[in-house]
N, C-alpha and C positions, 0 to 999 in steps of 0.2 A: 778862415780856419786857422791860418798860421798865427794871426794876431791873438786868437783865443788860446792857442797852445802856448804861445810865448807868455801871455799873461798868467796862465796857470802855472808854468814853470817858475815865473817870477814870484808868485804868491807862495809856492812851495819852498823856494829858496829863502824867502823872508821868514817863513814859519820855522824852518830848520835853524836859521841864524838866531832867531829869538829863543828857541829851546837851548841852543848852545850857550847863549849869553846867560840864561837863567841857571843852567848847570854850572857854569863857571862862577856864578855868584854864590854858590853854596859854600858856606864856611864849614870845613870839616869838623865834626865833633871831636873833642879831646877825650882820650882814654887815659886814666891814671889808676894806679894801684894805691888804695888808701889804707888797707889793713889786711893782715892775714890772721885767721883764726884757726887754731888747732882743734879739730872736731873729734878726732879719734887717733890713738896711737896703739899699735899692737906689735907683736913679735915680727911680723913680716912687713909691716908698713903702717899706713894710716890714711887719714883724710884731712886735708886742709880746706878752708873756705877762703877764697880770694874775694875781697870786697873791692869791686871796681867802681870808680867814679866816671860817669860819662857826662860831659858838658856839651850842651847844644847852644852854640853862639848865634844861631839863626833867628830871624824874626818870624819863623813858622815852625810848627811841630814836625818832628820826624818820627818814623816808626822803624825801630831796629828789628831785623829779622834773623840775624845770626851774629854771634861773636865766636871766633876760634882763636886760641892762643897756645903758645908753648911757654912753660915757666921753668926758669933755671935759678939755682942758688949756688953762688960761688963757682960758676963754670960747670956745675953738674946739672943735667937735665932731670927735673923732678917729675914732669908730666905734661900732658896736653889736656885742654878743655875745649869742648864744643857745646855751645848753648844755642839751640835753634828754636826757642820759643819767642814769639813777638814781644816786644817791650817798647814803651813810649819814651821818647826824648822830647820833653816839653820845651817850647821856645824859650831861650834865655835862661834855662834852668839846669840844675845838676840832678842826675838820676844815679842811684846806687844799685848795682847788681851784685848779688852774692852767688859765686860759682863754686861748686864742689870740685876738688882735685884729689884723686886717689893717688897714692905713691907707694913705692916699695923701697925698703931700705937698701936692697941690693944695688940699685942704680945710683943712690945719692949718698949713702954712707955717712962719713963724718961731716960733710959740708952742711947737710940739713940738721944733723944731730947737734952740732955746735950752735946753729941758729936757734934751735928749739930751746936752748938753755939761756940764751942771751937776752931775749925780750925784743930783739930787732932782727929783721931778716934782710940780708943783701940779696937783691934779685935782678934778673933780666927777664923781660917779658916781650915776646914778639907775637904779633897776631894781625887779625883783620876783622873789622867791624863791617857788617853789611846793613845798609839802611835803605828804606824805601822813601825816596824823595817824591815830591809831586809829579815829576816827569819820569820816574823809573828808579831802578835799583842802582845804588852807588856803593862801591867797595872802598873802605878807608883803612889802609894799612897803618900799623903803629908799632913802635918799638919804645920801650921804657926801661929804665934801670935806675937803681938807687937803693935806699933802705927804708923799710916801713915797719911800724909796730907789729909785733907778733904776740898773741895772747891765747890763752886757753878759752874754750867755748864758754860763753856766759851770756849776758843780756846785751846782744848786739842787734840792731835793726836788720831785717832781711832785705827789704827793698824800699827805698824812699825817694821822694822827689823834693828838691828844695827850690 
């Protein structure tokens, strides 16, 4: 009996170690901001569209289940986005997600107004991507900052995979 129990524990330990090794082999998807589109501007605020690029460097597909982020312009918090629809991250490919962000002038004032007239937006973005890997859910935190093109709504693709 003891030999059978020991063998069972040994098999369980080996299986758990194998899962941990596969989980450690996951290359975290990269999240970047590619473009910001101005969808609507009014007296109280407006709506931006954040076009995110998600790169899956893995040799297997991943399924995104949620992305949540905060978006700042020149130190002023513009707003938060939570996207909870499933999306595919094809192996070795780049996927673009377009996320709407509503804002109010009261919170962002001159920082966003200046960016809206310049054609480029200085930003900081912090958030978390949740993916469903073959062995379970994985959370991928990210922080990005820089400058990206800013344009008025026009002919831009909503979601693509390259």
